[in-house]
C-alpha positions, 0 to 999 in steps of 0.5 A, a space after each residue: 197185447 194190442 193198443 186200444 182204439 175207438 175211444 174218444 178223448 173224453 173216454 180216455 180221460 175217464 179211463 185215466 181217472 179209473 186207473 188212478 183209483 184202481 192202482 192206488 187201491 191196490 197199493 193200499 191192499 198190498 201194504 196191508 192197509 185195507 182189505 179187498 172189497 169186491 162188492 163196492 159200487 156207486 158212492 162206496 167206490 174207492 176214490 183216491 181223493 175221497 180217501 185222502 179227505 176221509 170220505 172213504 173208509 173201506 174195510 180197514 185192515 191196519 192203518 199206519 201208526 200216528 207218531 204224534 198221538 201213538 194211535 193209528 191214522 189213514 195213509 197220507 199222500 206224503 207217506 209215499 204209498 199212493 201215486 199221483 194221478 194218471 192223465 193224458 200227456 200234454 202235447 209238449 210232453 208227448 213230443 219230448 218223449 217221442 223224439 227222445 233226443 238223449 240218444 243223440 247226446 254227444 257225451 254224458 258229460 255235456 248237454 250237446 245234441 249231435 243231430 236233430 230228428 225227423 222221427 223217433 229214430 235217426 235218419 230221414 227214412 223209415 227203414 232200418 239202416 244198419 248193415 245186418 240181417 234187419 237192414 231195410 225192414 220198416 221201423 214203424 207200422 204205417 201206410 206206404 202208399 195208396 192201398 199199400 198197408 203192408 207190402 206184397 205177398 211174400 215180402 210184407 214191409 211192416 207185417 201189419 195191415 192193422 194195429 200191431 202188438 204194442 211192443 212191435 218194432 224198436 223202442 226209441 231212446 226212452 224205451 217207448 214203443 210205437 211213438 210213431 205209427 201203429 195208432 195215433 194218440 190223444 194228447 191233453 191239449 185243445 187244438 189251436 193252429 197258433 199254439 206253438 207261436 203264441 205260447 212263447 217265453 213270456 212268463 215261462 209259458 214255454 215250460 211244458 205249455 198246455 192249451 185247454 185250461 178250464 179251471 175248477 175248484 173243489 166244492 166246500 161246505 161252510 167249514 171249508 171241508 169238501 162237501 159229500 162225494 157224488 154218486 160215483 164216490 168222487 169229490 165234487 168240483 165246480 168251474 171257476 167263474 170269470 168274476 172269481 178269477 178277475 183279481 187273480 195274477 196267474 189267470 183272469 178268466 175261468 176258461 182260457 181255451 182261446 188265450 192269444 189265439 181266438 180271444 180279443 187280444 189275438 183278434 182271431 175268431 173261430 166261427 165253427 161251422 161257418 168258416 172253420 171246423 175248429 171248436 172248443 171241443 177240438 183236441 189234438 192227436 199225434 203220432 200217425 197210424 197204420 192208416 196214415 202216410 209217413 208224413 204224419 209219423 213226425 212228432 211235430 205233425 198234429 191233427 184234431 178231432 172233437 173230444 166226443 168222437 173216436 176213430 179206429 186209428 186213434 188210441 192213447 197212453 197214460 202219463 203221470 206228473 213225476 214227484 221228486 228229482 227229475 233225474 231219478 229216485 237216487 238223486 236229490 235234484 240240483 247239483 250237490 258239491 261234496 267238496 271241503 269248504 274253507 273256514 272263513 276267519 271271523 272279522 268281529 
């Protein structure tokens, strides 16, 4: 079970869409809603959005009971059967997951972090530091020096000259493997050098900041319903124009790639091919790989490659927007104070 490499950013995003549909289709099959259909293709292909708006029927086995009419109805998203979309993580999400600083929380009863981290593990070295039989072993798969991909015969330092299996080495404190080394990973963001400085705490821009927005809207007919799905069974979308977004409060242009870093307000200009290699196709990848030096294994390190290009050292992992409480399914979210309240006397 090895990581997938040699895929472009565009291909990774297409896989996320495909995985979303295949997983949700299996959810409906396992719940007995629809029967498996091995002959589906083209516009008859299962798509989550098309199913939710009634443009995909499939081989229905038994729909859910409609409590209003007493009949049957298709599954809705709020029924809790279907999952949200798989996607690439944003750069902020990826860094948070890689560092996993909850492992350095001083106590479960407070919110203090005892130490910062250079890497997804503690310390400033890539070697295992505890005094046991693993002491001195490498904690990640990376290139230690010129021509040194795994040490020497008889003592291989990371035991992998190319990508190692996905569950190699120790997981971080979130239980995630290879958040440093092995293969680089695509993230969702468009690359701009000043993103971390420009997306500051202005209108909550530092709450999971993401650069690369190109807003879309679902194509609707005269009755306000989605138009007929495309040849792949997906609903049709169109990009929002600047004229359509001019009167909005949350964004004023349909494409915001250069927000505060490349637009008129920032007075920065990226002239691709003349003064820079940064373009509107440059996407961020992070994590370091089997072919990189230790510097690139720090979660804060970032590089870019055009979204339609690939590399033998770049892979990806899927993320998903969580629905429900941020602390788990057993928690409603927010603090619940189960204390007795004193009854106040009426003053009228």
